[in-house]
All heavy atoms as an XYZ file, in Angstrom:
829
protein
N    -112.358    -47.579     -5.722
C    -112.761    -47.861     -7.075
C    -111.772    -47.162     -8.024
O    -111.353    -46.061     -7.812
C    -114.168    -47.357     -7.294
C    -114.717    -47.679     -8.611
S    -116.393    -47.114     -8.888
C    -117.375    -47.706     -7.518
N    -111.412    -47.968     -9.094
C    -110.480    -47.524    -10.042
C    -111.164    -46.318    -10.851
O    -112.355    -46.317    -11.090
C    -110.126    -48.562    -11.026
C    -109.350    -49.669    -10.408
C    -108.024    -49.329    -10.026
O    -107.253    -48.508    -10.768
O    -107.416    -49.792     -8.976
N    -110.350    -45.365    -11.364
C    -110.912    -44.217    -12.045
C    -111.602    -44.595    -13.240
O    -112.696    -44.072    -13.657
C    -109.617    -43.332    -12.366
C    -108.639    -43.689    -11.383
C    -108.913    -45.142    -10.988
N    -111.176    -45.687    -14.010
C    -111.889    -46.110    -15.249
C    -113.226    -46.667    -14.884
O    -114.185    -46.330    -15.511
C    -111.003    -47.267    -15.966
C    -111.738    -47.887    -17.030
C    -111.863    -47.359    -18.290
C    -112.328    -49.211    -16.800
C    -112.557    -47.981    -19.297
C    -113.011    -49.799    -17.726
C    -113.138    -49.191    -19.008
N    -113.269    -47.435    -13.761
C    -114.567    -47.977    -13.402
C    -115.575    -46.955    -12.941
O    -116.681    -46.971    -13.438
C    -114.307    -48.953    -12.260
O    -113.462    -50.027    -12.716
C    -115.623    -49.591    -11.770
N    -115.014    -45.974    -12.242
C    -115.954    -44.818    -11.796
C    -116.430    -44.100    -12.972
O    -117.632    -43.739    -13.095
C    -115.151    -43.963    -10.864
C    -116.068    -42.970    -10.145
C    -115.221    -42.206     -9.034
O    -114.173    -42.685     -8.621
O    -115.742    -41.099     -8.670
N    -115.621    -43.765    -13.966
C    -115.972    -43.056    -15.148
C    -117.053    -43.859    -15.915
O    -118.067    -43.296    -16.381
C    -114.815    -42.647    -16.009
C    -113.963    -41.531    -15.566
C    -112.786    -41.302    -16.440
C    -111.833    -40.345    -15.937
N    -110.695    -40.121    -16.743
N    -116.760    -45.093    -16.072
C    -117.654    -45.982    -16.887
C    -119.021    -46.042    -16.241
O    -120.064    -45.974    -16.884
C    -117.084    -47.377    -17.051
N    -119.069    -46.169    -14.906
C    -120.375    -46.154    -14.220
C    -121.195    -44.911    -14.394
O    -122.318    -44.936    -14.693
C    -120.170    -46.486    -12.687
C    -119.695    -47.984    -12.467
C    -121.408    -46.079    -11.875
C    -119.268    -48.210    -11.060
N    -120.472    -43.813    -14.322
C    -121.167    -42.503    -14.574
C    -121.624    -42.404    -16.073
O    -122.772    -41.861    -16.284
C    -120.202    -41.314    -14.325
C    -119.942    -41.162    -12.816
N    -120.948    -40.857    -11.954
C    -118.765    -41.214    -12.131
C    -120.498    -40.686    -10.699
N    -119.085    -40.971    -10.825
N    -120.782    -42.846    -16.980
C    -121.264    -42.773    -18.371
C    -122.487    -43.634    -18.684
O    -123.443    -43.260    -19.247
C    -120.100    -43.302    -19.379
C    -119.024    -42.222    -19.224
C    -120.548    -43.469    -20.789
C    -117.738    -42.689    -19.861
N    -122.489    -44.881    -18.092
C    -123.647    -45.791    -18.212
C    -124.822    -45.284    -17.575
O    -125.938    -45.362    -18.167
C    -123.245    -47.215    -17.702
C    -122.149    -47.788    -18.580
C    -124.523    -48.181    -17.685
C    -121.463    -49.005    -17.976
N    -124.672    -44.645    -16.360
C    -125.805    -44.101    -15.704
C    -126.515    -42.929    -16.475
O    -127.600    -42.707    -16.302
C    -125.450    -43.576    -14.277
C    -125.206    -44.754    -13.343
C    -124.557    -44.294    -12.006
O    -123.818    -43.198    -11.987
N    -124.791    -45.032    -10.972
N    -125.624    -42.285    -17.294
C    -126.142    -41.091    -18.051
C    -126.860    -41.527    -19.387
O    -127.358    -40.501    -20.063
C    -124.994    -40.179    -18.334
N    -126.814    -42.760    -19.760
C    -127.480    -43.184    -21.047
C    -129.093    -43.014    -20.789
O    -129.652    -43.681    -19.970
C    -127.165    -44.639    -21.451
C    -127.895    -44.975    -22.731
C    -125.612    -44.712    -21.666
N    -129.633    -42.105    -21.547
C    -131.112    -41.914    -21.264
C    -132.034    -43.043    -21.854
O    -131.601    -43.763    -22.803
C    -131.351    -40.582    -22.059
C    -130.335    -40.528    -23.121
C    -129.170    -41.186    -22.553
N    -133.194    -43.123    -21.323
C    -134.156    -44.087    -21.807
C    -134.323    -43.920    -23.377
O    -134.256    -42.758    -23.813
C    -135.410    -43.741    -21.109
C    -134.986    -43.198    -19.847
C    -133.772    -42.354    -20.267
N    -134.406    -44.938    -24.114
C    -134.632    -44.874    -25.532
C    -133.281    -44.714    -26.344
O    -133.382    -44.551    -27.501
N    -132.229    -44.770    -25.651
C    -130.851    -44.640    -26.335
C    -130.031    -45.791    -25.930
O    -130.223    -46.406    -24.838
C    -130.223    -43.251    -25.903
C    -130.942    -42.094    -26.486
C    -130.829    -42.045    -27.977
C    -131.333    -40.785    -28.612
N    -131.210    -40.687    -30.106
N    -129.013    -46.081    -26.685
C    -127.999    -47.117    -26.306
C    -126.630    -46.560    -26.615
O    -126.359    -45.668    -27.253
C    -128.244    -48.440    -27.179
C    -129.566    -48.982    -26.956
C    -128.019    -48.142    -28.702
N    -125.696    -47.288    -25.960
C    -124.222    -47.000    -26.232
C    -123.602    -48.459    -26.447
O    -124.176    -49.472    -26.028
C    -123.500    -46.414    -25.067
C    -123.899    -44.859    -24.970
S    -122.998    -44.092    -23.597
C    -121.384    -43.842    -24.412
N    -122.531    -48.482    -27.126
C    -121.805    -49.738    -27.299
C    -120.751    -49.933    -26.180
O    -120.281    -48.987    -25.621
C    -121.066    -49.830    -28.720
O    -119.956    -48.829    -28.661
C    -121.999    -49.544    -29.830
N    -120.398    -51.238    -25.998
C    -119.365    -51.456    -24.990
C    -118.110    -50.665    -25.294
O    -117.536    -50.120    -24.398
C    -119.039    -53.033    -24.966
C    -120.183    -53.921    -24.577
C    -121.022    -54.515    -25.543
C    -120.379    -54.132    -23.163
C    -122.002    -55.372    -25.152
C    -121.437    -55.019    -22.879
C    -122.234    -55.569    -23.790
O    -123.268    -56.397    -23.422
N    -117.632    -50.706    -26.485
C    -116.487    -49.962    -26.931
C    -116.574    -48.497    -26.777
O    -115.667    -47.806    -26.383
N    -117.786    -47.917    -27.063
C    -118.015    -46.549    -26.935
C    -117.854    -46.059    -25.424
O    -117.226    -45.070    -25.040
C    -119.463    -46.240    -27.419
C    -119.838    -44.737    -27.467
C    -121.232    -44.608    -27.864
O    -122.011    -45.566    -28.132
N    -121.671    -43.396    -28.042
N    -118.442    -46.887    -24.482
C    -118.333    -46.534    -23.119
C    -116.821    -46.595    -22.710
O    -116.339    -45.757    -21.962
C    -119.184    -47.592    -22.245
C    -118.945    -47.336    -20.722
C    -120.663    -47.446    -22.568
N    -116.159    -47.776    -23.136
C    -114.773    -47.854    -22.775
C    -113.892    -46.681    -23.223
O    -113.124    -46.088    -22.480
C    -114.229    -49.160    -23.360
N    -114.117    -46.264    -24.506
C    -113.411    -45.039    -25.023
C    -113.698    -43.798    -24.190
O    -112.674    -43.062    -23.879
C    -113.744    -44.868    -26.492
C    -112.981    -45.762    -27.448
C    -113.262    -45.336    -28.903
N    -114.680    -45.285    -29.284
C    -115.383    -46.285    -29.610
N    -114.930    -47.501    -29.629
N    -116.687    -46.126    -29.973
N    -114.841    -43.620    -23.909
C    -115.354    -42.377    -23.182
C    -114.616    -42.406    -21.766
O    -114.402    -41.419    -21.203
C    -116.799    -42.306    -23.150
C    -117.369    -41.848    -24.437
C    -117.007    -40.499    -24.897
O    -116.843    -39.528    -24.093
N    -116.789    -40.330    -26.283
N    -114.509    -43.648    -21.241
C    -113.964    -43.847    -19.826
C    -112.500    -43.869    -19.809
O    -111.870    -43.917    -18.701
C    -114.510    -45.091    -19.247
N    -111.808    -43.776    -20.996
C    -110.371    -43.614    -21.067
C    -109.653    -44.931    -21.411
O    -108.409    -44.992    -21.349
N    -110.317    -45.970    -21.905
C    -109.666    -47.219    -22.224
C    -110.285    -47.704    -23.601
O    -111.145    -48.556    -23.629
C    -109.767    -48.289    -21.193
O    -109.110    -49.402    -21.538
N    -109.649    -47.197    -24.720
C    -110.208    -47.568    -26.003
C    -110.309    -49.040    -26.324
O    -111.128    -49.431    -27.169
C    -109.271    -46.869    -26.973
C    -108.530    -45.847    -26.223
C    -108.564    -46.399    -24.876
N    -109.560    -49.864    -25.640
C    -109.606    -51.323    -25.859
C    -110.251    -52.050    -24.722
O    -110.097    -53.180    -24.587
C    -108.205    -51.837    -26.184
C    -107.521    -51.194    -27.460
C    -106.163    -51.604    -27.692
N    -106.049    -53.023    -27.756
C    -105.970    -53.689    -28.979
N    -106.059    -52.932    -30.092
N    -105.834    -54.958    -29.003
N    -111.071    -51.374    -24.028
C    -111.657    -51.877    -22.775
C    -113.096    -52.399    -22.794
O    -113.714    -52.407    -21.828
N    -113.534    -52.742    -24.029
C    -114.956    -53.101    -24.168
C    -115.307    -54.348    -23.260
O    -116.338    -54.400    -22.635
C    -115.294    -53.489    -25.592
N    -114.345    -55.333    -23.233
C    -114.563    -56.481    -22.348
C    -114.679    -56.090    -20.869
O    -115.390    -56.675    -20.061
C    -113.508    -57.534    -22.568
C    -113.786    -58.237    -23.923
C    -112.944    -59.489    -24.005
N    -113.225    -60.114    -25.272
C    -112.318    -60.818    -25.955
N    -111.161    -60.967    -25.571
N    -112.669    -61.282    -27.112
N    -113.846    -55.045    -20.532
C    -113.952    -54.640    -19.138
C    -115.402    -54.090    -18.813
O    -115.890    -54.271    -17.695
C    -112.907    -53.535    -18.812
C    -111.491    -54.080    -18.774
C    -110.578    -52.943    -18.635
O    -110.096    -52.330    -19.621
N    -110.234    -52.556    -17.429
N    -115.912    -53.381    -19.721
C    -117.273    -52.856    -19.575
C    -118.306    -54.041    -19.409
O    -119.186    -53.960    -18.597
C    -117.693    -51.981    -20.770
C    -116.738    -50.797    -20.898
C    -119.164    -51.544    -20.660
C    -116.612    -49.916    -19.644
N    -118.122    -55.084    -20.269
C    -118.992    -56.242    -20.042
C    -118.979    -56.819    -18.669
O    -119.909    -57.182    -17.989
C    -118.666    -57.325    -21.064
N    -117.675    -56.965    -18.182
C    -117.493    -57.535    -16.752
C    -118.046    -56.568    -15.683
O    -118.705    -57.007    -14.797
C    -115.998    -57.748    -16.546
C    -115.516    -58.978    -17.212
C    -114.152    -59.326    -16.770
N    -113.116    -58.456    -17.120
C    -112.478    -58.413    -18.245
N    -112.725    -59.286    -19.181
N    -111.482    -57.595    -18.464
N    -117.837    -55.276    -15.934
C    -118.352    -54.313    -14.952
C    -119.876    -54.402    -14.937
O    -120.503    -54.328    -13.914
C    -117.951    -52.862    -15.440
C    -118.291    -51.698    -14.620
C    -117.240    -50.622    -14.813
C    -119.660    -51.198    -14.968
N    -120.518    -54.469    -16.098
C    -122.036    -54.519    -16.131
C    -122.570    -55.798    -15.427
O    -123.455    -55.817    -14.650
C    -122.504    -54.531    -17.581
C    -122.504    -53.175    -18.333
C    -122.757    -53.264    -19.763
C    -123.378    -52.182    -17.591
N    -121.756    -56.841    -15.639
C    -122.092    -58.221    -15.028
C    -121.960    -58.183    -13.440
O    -122.883    -58.581    -12.811
C    -121.249    -59.306    -15.587
C    -121.536    -60.704    -14.976
N    -122.757    -61.316    -15.238
C    -120.942    -61.346    -14.118
C    -122.777    -62.458    -14.704
N    -121.647    -62.509    -13.821
N    -120.972    -57.435    -13.081
C    -120.714    -57.507    -11.604
C    -121.252    -56.340    -10.768
O    -121.472    -56.422     -9.578
C    -119.271    -57.602    -11.337
O    -118.570    -56.468    -11.787
N    -121.570    -55.215    -11.435
C    -121.931    -53.964    -10.697
C    -123.249    -53.457    -11.051
O    -123.715    -52.395    -10.475
C    -120.864    -52.932    -10.910
C    -119.530    -53.312    -10.365
S    -118.373    -51.954    -10.505
C    -117.113    -52.485     -9.374
N    -123.949    -53.948    -12.012
C    -125.279    -53.394    -12.412
C    -126.216    -53.307    -11.215
O    -126.915    -52.183    -11.105
C    -125.918    -54.215    -13.495
O    -125.247    -53.974    -14.805
N    -126.411    -54.245    -10.532
C    -127.421    -54.246     -9.415
C    -127.015    -53.179     -8.325
O    -127.763    -52.398     -7.896
C    -127.586    -55.622     -8.809
N    -125.682    -53.278     -7.939
C    -125.177    -52.464     -6.832
C    -125.324    -50.980     -7.228
O    -125.678    -50.161     -6.397
C    -123.724    -52.780     -6.545
C    -123.117    -51.969     -5.483
C    -121.636    -52.292     -5.282
C    -121.044    -51.470     -4.242
N    -119.609    -51.828     -3.993
N    -125.074    -50.623     -8.479
C    -125.027    -49.160     -8.886
C    -126.269    -48.828     -9.664
O    -126.389    -47.732    -10.200
C    -123.812    -48.893     -9.698
C    -122.557    -48.989     -8.819
N    -122.146    -47.998     -7.902
C    -121.672    -49.996     -8.643
C    -121.020    -48.358     -7.398
N    -120.724    -49.520     -7.752
N    -127.197    -49.725     -9.780
C    -128.513    -49.533    -10.543
C    -128.256    -49.090    -11.919
O    -128.801    -48.027    -12.355
C    -129.377    -48.575     -9.810
C    -129.842    -49.142     -8.356
C    -130.801    -48.203     -7.613
O    -131.255    -47.151     -8.218
O    -131.008    -48.375     -6.379
N    -127.320    -49.756    -12.646
C    -126.998    -49.385    -13.938
C    -128.014    -49.839    -14.924
O    -128.557    -50.970    -14.890
C    -125.618    -50.104    -14.331
C    -124.459    -49.666    -13.462
C    -123.209    -50.418    -13.820
C    -124.167    -48.171    -13.529
N    -128.323    -48.990    -15.969
C    -129.158    -49.465    -17.046
C    -128.534    -50.366    -17.996
O    -128.251    -49.986    -19.191
C    -129.685    -48.120    -17.667
C    -128.495    -47.190    -17.424
C    -127.834    -47.582    -16.104
N    -128.101    -51.494    -17.594
C    -127.282    -52.407    -18.331
C    -127.760    -52.724    -19.734
O    -127.083    -53.083    -20.662
C    -127.111    -53.741    -17.634
C    -128.366    -54.512    -17.257
C    -129.266    -54.273    -16.227
C    -129.065    -55.371    -18.085
N    -130.388    -55.069    -16.322
C    -130.261    -55.761    -17.501
C    -128.671    -56.054    -19.351
C    -131.106    -56.667    -18.033
C    -129.529    -56.901    -19.853
C    -130.745    -57.225    -19.223
N    -129.188    -52.637    -19.783
C    -129.891    -53.033    -21.061
C    -129.662    -52.110    -22.146
O    -129.894    -52.439    -23.310
C    -131.355    -53.130    -20.722
C    -132.051    -51.983    -20.327
N    -131.905    -51.510    -19.013
C    -132.835    -51.098    -21.003
C    -132.675    -50.340    -18.915
N    -133.160    -50.120    -20.091
N    -129.127    -50.951    -21.886
C    -128.847    -49.944    -22.881
C    -127.416    -50.019    -23.493
O    -127.041    -49.123    -24.234
C    -129.040    -48.499    -22.255
C    -130.457    -48.309    -21.829
C    -130.720    -46.902    -21.258
N    -132.015    -46.828    -20.706
C    -132.253    -46.234    -19.527
N    -131.365    -45.512    -18.897
N    -133.537    -46.220    -19.124
N    -126.669    -51.098    -23.168
C    -125.358    -51.282    -23.660
C    -125.391    -52.485    -24.642
O    -125.881    -53.609    -24.232
C    -124.305    -51.449    -22.578
C    -124.425    -50.399    -21.499
C    -122.863    -51.583    -23.172
C    -124.179    -48.951    -22.029
N    -125.002    -52.231    -25.910
C    -124.957    -53.311    -26.955
C    -123.630    -53.354    -27.637
O    -122.744    -52.597    -27.322
C    -126.093    -52.986    -27.982
C    -127.524    -53.009    -27.336
C    -125.862    -51.622    -28.623
N    -123.535    -54.361    -28.495
C    -122.203    -54.528    -29.152
C    -122.024    -53.508    -30.239
O    -122.947    -52.745    -30.572
C    -121.995    -55.972    -29.641
C    -122.717    -56.392    -30.836
O    -123.403    -55.535    -31.515
N    -122.550    -57.487    -31.332
N    -120.889    -53.438    -30.916
C    -120.509    -52.471    -31.947
C    -121.404    -52.505    -33.189
O    -121.536    -51.547    -33.853
C    -119.043    -52.622    -32.313
N    -122.103    -53.592    -33.450
C    -123.041    -53.710    -34.504
C    -124.542    -53.388    -34.037
O    -125.389    -53.435    -34.956
C    -123.086    -55.133    -35.139
C    -121.755    -55.456    -35.856
C    -120.592    -55.786    -34.870
O    -120.795    -56.464    -33.885
N    -119.435    -55.314    -35.170
N    -124.677    -53.028    -32.854
C    -126.035    -52.670    -32.360
C    -126.843    -53.845    -31.986
O    -128.102    -53.884    -31.951
N    -126.143    -55.008    -31.650
C    -126.902    -56.243    -31.317
C    -126.742    -56.520    -29.837
O    -125.772    -56.192    -29.179
C    -126.323    -57.419    -32.155
C    -126.683    -57.345    -33.567
C    -126.243    -58.558    -34.359
C    -126.758    -58.504    -35.802
N    -126.444    -59.795    -36.512
N    -127.782    -57.214    -29.409
C    -127.837    -57.737    -28.005
C    -126.939    -58.967    -27.933
O    -127.171    -59.861    -28.714
C    -129.287    -57.993    -27.600
C    -130.012    -56.695    -27.522
C    -129.314    -58.769    -26.233
C    -131.528    -56.893    -27.284
N    -125.993    -59.012    -27.029
C    -125.039    -60.105    -27.070
C    -124.974    -60.799    -25.658
O    -123.977    -61.544    -25.481
C    -123.603    -59.662    -27.547
C    -123.737    -59.411    -29.022
C    -123.083    -58.603    -26.674
N    -125.952    -60.604    -24.871
C    -125.958    -61.205    -23.457
C    -125.981    -62.779    -23.750
O    -126.761    -63.188    -24.561
C    -127.107    -60.723    -22.748
C    -127.151    -61.385    -21.309
C    -126.980    -59.192    -22.497
N    -125.225    -63.418    -22.965
C    -125.050    -64.933    -23.144
C    -126.355    -65.725    -22.884
O    -126.668    -66.535    -23.800
C    -123.955    -65.447    -22.236
N    -127.004    -65.474    -21.779
C    -128.167    -66.354    -21.545
C    -129.471    -65.860    -22.175
O    -129.749    -64.662    -22.323
C    -128.325    -66.663    -20.026
C    -128.908    -65.470    -19.297
O    -128.128    -64.611    -18.902
O    -130.131    -65.442    -19.055
N    -130.270    -66.789    -22.645
C    -131.498    -66.424    -23.350
C    -132.481    -65.579    -22.643
O    -133.104    -64.645    -23.143
C    -132.178    -67.709    -23.766
C    -133.369    -67.561    -24.738
C    -133.918    -68.811    -25.230
O    -133.299    -69.817    -25.212
O    -135.160    -68.852    -25.750
N    -132.672    -65.772    -21.308
C    -133.611    -65.131    -20.503
C    -133.129    -63.593    -20.431
O    -134.008    -62.674    -20.540
C    -133.693    -65.626    -18.965
C    -134.830    -64.922    -18.255
C    -134.901    -65.521    -16.869
O    -134.589    -66.813    -16.689
O    -135.405    -64.876    -15.977
N    -131.839    -63.396    -20.164
C    -131.312    -62.002    -20.119
C    -131.481    -61.321    -21.483
O    -131.716    -60.111    -21.526
C    -129.864    -62.022    -19.602
O    -129.875    -62.379    -18.223
N    -131.292    -62.016    -22.563
C    -131.407    -61.393    -23.910
C    -132.876    -60.973    -24.049
O    -133.125    -59.817    -24.680
C    -131.038    -62.391    -24.992
C    -129.576    -62.429    -25.343
C    -129.255    -63.164    -26.689
N    -129.944    -64.495    -26.805
C    -129.466    -65.554    -26.302
N    -128.296    -65.622    -25.804
N    -130.146    -66.711    -26.496
N    -133.783    -61.841    -23.741
C    -135.231    -61.471    -23.795
C    -135.525    -60.214    -22.934
O    -136.281    -59.386    -23.393
C    -136.070    -62.683    -23.437
C    -137.507    -62.364    -23.447
C    -138.294    -62.354    -24.676
C    -138.219    -62.016    -22.316
C    -139.580    -62.034    -24.671
C    -139.511    -61.653    -22.203
C    -140.275    -61.643    -23.421
O    -141.611    -61.373    -23.475
N    -135.038    -60.238    -21.746
C    -135.242    -59.081    -20.794
C    -134.698    -57.846    -21.380
O    -135.313    -56.862    -21.450
C    -134.619    -59.383    -19.409
O    -135.222    -60.521    -18.894
C    -134.811    -58.224    -18.526
N    -133.470    -57.886    -21.924
C    -132.905    -56.682    -22.580
C    -133.564    -56.192    -23.682
O    -133.931    -55.060    -23.858
C    -131.437    -57.046    -22.922
C    -130.611    -55.793    -23.405
C    -129.195    -56.014    -23.771
O    -128.728    -57.120    -23.868
N    -128.427    -54.973    -23.890
N    -134.026    -57.094    -24.558
C    -134.858    -56.673    -25.752
C    -136.168    -56.049    -25.253
O    -136.605    -55.016    -25.785
C    -135.142    -57.941    -26.646
C    -135.900    -57.562    -27.860
C    -136.206    -58.803    -28.699
N    -136.850    -58.331    -29.977
C    -136.348    -58.465    -31.176
N    -135.131    -58.958    -31.361
N    -137.009    -57.977    -32.124
N    -136.834    -56.699    -24.337
C    -138.159    -56.183    -23.822
C    -137.935    -54.751    -23.128
O    -138.794    -53.901    -23.368
C    -138.763    -57.131    -22.827
N    -136.908    -54.549    -22.367
C    -136.694    -53.273    -21.792
C    -136.347    -52.188    -22.830
O    -136.980    -51.136    -22.773
C    -135.475    -53.382    -20.795
C    -135.762    -54.200    -19.489
C    -134.537    -54.426    -18.767
C    -136.766    -53.443    -18.625
N    -135.602    -52.490    -23.791
C    -135.285    -51.555    -24.852
C    -136.561    -51.215    -25.667
O    -136.875    -50.016    -25.907
C    -134.167    -52.053    -25.738
C    -132.849    -52.091    -25.118
C    -131.912    -52.870    -26.020
C    -132.343    -50.640    -24.899
N    -137.294    -52.214    -26.089
C    -138.515    -51.964    -26.852
C    -139.522    -51.204    -25.915
O    -140.220    -50.292    -26.509
C    -139.152    -53.339    -27.295
C    -138.325    -53.902    -28.407
C    -138.849    -55.252    -28.874
O    -139.504    -56.046    -28.063
O    -138.526    -55.645    -29.996
N    -139.574    -51.450    -24.711
C    -140.402    -50.660    -23.793
C    -140.051    -49.205    -23.691
O    -140.873    -48.287    -23.341
N    -138.772    -48.911    -24.029
C    -138.333    -47.455    -24.033
C    -138.462    -46.920    -25.493
O    -138.032    -45.729    -25.681
C    -136.840    -47.446    -23.619
C    -136.670    -47.753    -22.147
C    -135.260    -47.723    -21.690
O    -134.287    -47.554    -22.548
O    -135.004    -47.905    -20.466
N    -138.960    -47.654    -26.402
C    -139.170    -47.184    -27.749
C    -138.029    -47.448    -28.747
O    -138.081    -46.929    -29.810
N    -137.082    -48.262    -28.326
C    -136.014    -48.595    -29.251
C    -136.564    -49.754    -30.197
O    -137.009    -50.729    -29.674
C    -134.815    -49.170    -28.425
C    -133.702    -49.579    -29.427
C    -134.248    -48.047    -27.595
N    -136.409    -49.488    -31.491
C    -136.830    -50.513    -32.451
C    -135.684    -51.407    -32.760
O    -134.545    -51.039    -32.996
C    -137.245    -49.795    -33.779
C    -138.554    -49.026    -33.571
C    -139.008    -48.385    -34.893
O    -138.524    -48.697    -35.977
O    -139.748    -47.409    -34.808
N    -136.013    -52.765    -32.666
C    -135.049    -53.781    -32.923
C    -135.419    -54.481    -34.207
O    -136.591    -55.100    -34.292
C    -134.800    -54.724    -31.735
C    -134.500    -53.879    -30.513
C    -133.828    -55.824    -31.990
C    -134.423    -54.607    -29.205
N    -134.551    -54.519    -35.236
C    -134.915    -55.208    -36.436
C    -135.011    -56.644    -36.382
O    -134.648    -57.296    -35.405
N    -135.535    -57.322    -37.471
C    -135.756    -58.723    -37.457
C    -134.401    -59.475    -37.239
O    -134.413    -60.563    -36.809
C    -136.257    -59.124    -38.853
C    -137.797    -58.964    -38.956
C    -138.273    -59.542    -40.222
N    -138.956    -58.531    -40.990
C    -139.717    -58.832    -41.915
N    -139.903    -60.075    -42.399
N    -140.418    -57.865    -42.566
N    -133.333    -58.866    -37.704
C    -132.014    -59.469    -37.496
C    -131.490    -59.228    -36.061
O    -130.318    -59.556    -35.880
C    -131.020    -58.939    -38.498
C    -130.779    -57.528    -38.464
O    -131.415    -56.766    -37.578
N    -129.879    -56.970    -39.260
N    -132.281    -58.614    -35.218
C    -131.790    -58.305    -33.828
C    -130.960    -57.217    -33.681
O    -130.235    -57.046    -32.701
N    -130.874    -56.365    -34.747
C    -129.977    -55.205    -34.722
C    -130.707    -53.948    -34.502
O    -131.832    -53.636    -34.994
C    -129.259    -55.110    -36.108
C    -128.089    -54.190    -36.125
C    -127.149    -54.495    -37.292
O    -127.379    -55.434    -38.047
N    -126.104    -53.759    -37.335
N    -130.064    -53.057    -33.722
C    -130.504    -51.629    -33.380
C    -129.790    -50.769    -34.284
O    -128.581    -50.798    -34.469
C    -130.321    -51.387    -31.941
C    -131.088    -52.345    -31.025
C    -130.607    -49.869    -31.661
C    -130.564    -52.335    -29.601
N    -130.542    -49.795    -34.894
C    -129.988    -48.820    -35.740
C    -129.234    -47.736    -34.939
O    -129.849    -46.918    -34.334
C    -130.989    -48.139    -36.557
C    -130.465    -47.097    -37.610
O    -129.328    -46.750    -37.556
O    -131.239    -46.705    -38.556
N    -127.900    -47.857    -34.856
C    -127.164    -46.964    -34.106
C    -127.141    -45.537    -34.504
O    -126.904    -44.620    -33.714
C    -125.662    -47.516    -33.945
C    -125.486    -48.882    -33.254
C    -124.066    -49.289    -33.292
C    -125.956    -48.779    -31.792
N    -127.431    -45.415    -35.806
C    -127.516    -43.929    -36.313
C    -128.722    -43.271    -35.677
O    -128.788    -42.057    -35.475
C    -127.606    -43.941    -37.801
C    -126.490    -44.422    -38.522
C    -125.252    -43.572    -38.362
O    -125.362    -42.396    -38.436
O    -124.148    -44.125    -38.188
N    -129.682    -43.981    -35.261
C    -130.977    -43.443    -34.693
C    -130.852    -43.474    -33.094
O    -131.232    -42.489    -32.495
C    -132.154    -44.257    -35.206
C    -133.403    -43.738    -34.477
C    -132.333    -44.174    -36.681
N    -130.381    -44.512    -32.621
C    -130.595    -44.801    -31.125
C    -129.216    -44.639    -30.356
O    -129.302    -44.647    -29.150
C    -131.128    -46.125    -30.966
C    -132.596    -46.304    -31.433
C    -132.828    -46.941    -32.585
C    -133.620    -45.614    -30.865
C    -134.192    -47.041    -33.057
C    -134.906    -45.681    -31.330
C    -135.086    -46.449    -32.408
O    -136.362    -46.527    -32.992
N    -128.138    -44.357    -30.984
C    -126.895    -44.286    -30.231
C    -126.924    -42.942    -29.468
O    -127.160    -41.861    -29.960
C    -125.682    -44.281    -31.127
C    -124.383    -44.164    -30.436
C    -123.164    -43.859    -31.191
N    -123.102    -44.594    -32.535
C    -122.263    -45.621    -32.637
N    -121.509    -45.994    -31.686
N    -122.329    -46.192    -33.815
N    -126.481    -43.097    -28.157
C    -126.300    -41.890    -27.259
C    -124.878    -41.422    -27.424
O    -123.934    -42.186    -27.209
C    -126.602    -42.298    -25.866
C    -126.332    -41.169    -24.922
N    -126.942    -39.969    -24.872
C    -125.521    -41.128    -23.846
C    -126.531    -39.196    -23.908
N    -125.640    -39.861    -23.262
N    -124.742    -40.203    -27.817
C    -123.387    -39.683    -27.934
C    -123.039    -38.836    -26.690
O    -123.300    -37.747    -26.532
C    -123.325    -38.709    -29.176
C    -123.300    -39.518    -30.510
O    -122.654    -40.544    -30.557
O    -124.035    -39.149    -31.390
N    -122.300    -39.565    -25.868
C    -121.781    -38.976    -24.620
C    -120.323    -38.433    -24.840
O    -119.392    -39.214    -25.001
C    -121.766    -40.014    -23.571
S    -121.026    -39.409    -21.985
N    -120.233    -37.142    -24.999
C    -118.886    -36.626    -25.249
C    -118.143    -36.141    -23.999
O    -116.936    -35.952    -24.124
C    -118.927    -35.411    -26.228
O    -119.824    -34.401    -25.581
C    -119.593    -35.795    -27.549
N    -118.777    -36.125    -22.897
C    -118.198    -35.776    -21.688
C    -118.142    -36.929    -20.642
O    -119.122    -37.247    -20.106
C    -118.863    -34.539    -21.045
C    -118.281    -34.083    -19.703
O    -117.213    -34.662    -19.297
O    -118.821    -33.132    -19.029
N    -116.992    -37.645    -20.506
C    -116.937    -38.758    -19.670
C    -117.232    -38.584    -18.222
O    -117.429    -39.435    -17.505
C    -115.469    -39.324    -19.858
C    -114.737    -38.234    -20.361
C    -115.625    -37.296    -21.070
N    -117.333    -37.267    -17.782
C    -117.640    -37.020    -16.406
C    -119.122    -36.966    -16.140
O    -119.501    -36.876    -14.969
C    -116.968    -35.656    -15.942
O    -117.620    -34.617    -16.665
N    -119.929    -37.149    -17.209
C    -121.406    -37.086    -16.982
C    -121.905    -38.443    -16.673
O    -121.284    -39.515    -16.954
C    -122.121    -36.593    -18.292
O    -121.763    -37.427    -19.378
C    -121.762    -35.034    -18.565
């Protein structure tokens, strides 16, 4: 496994219930500031295998951006079940719910 992928997996696994991180935030912490799309691909291909809390990763505006409707609904339901409030515009307040992971080895 590539070092970036391994770091990203550890970072995503460390996001606690009720908190979110952005794709770009995970990528930066894992060592690739421009790797947000890589995080999206990683979540798509490795979430089940590594039991990643994929639903806790959102875009830079705090919005759910999963392509298919069923997965968007699932992500929203999982986040709300953890106490994350999602506004009428589908946006999560990152000032309140963002997880600040400063140690990429966690």
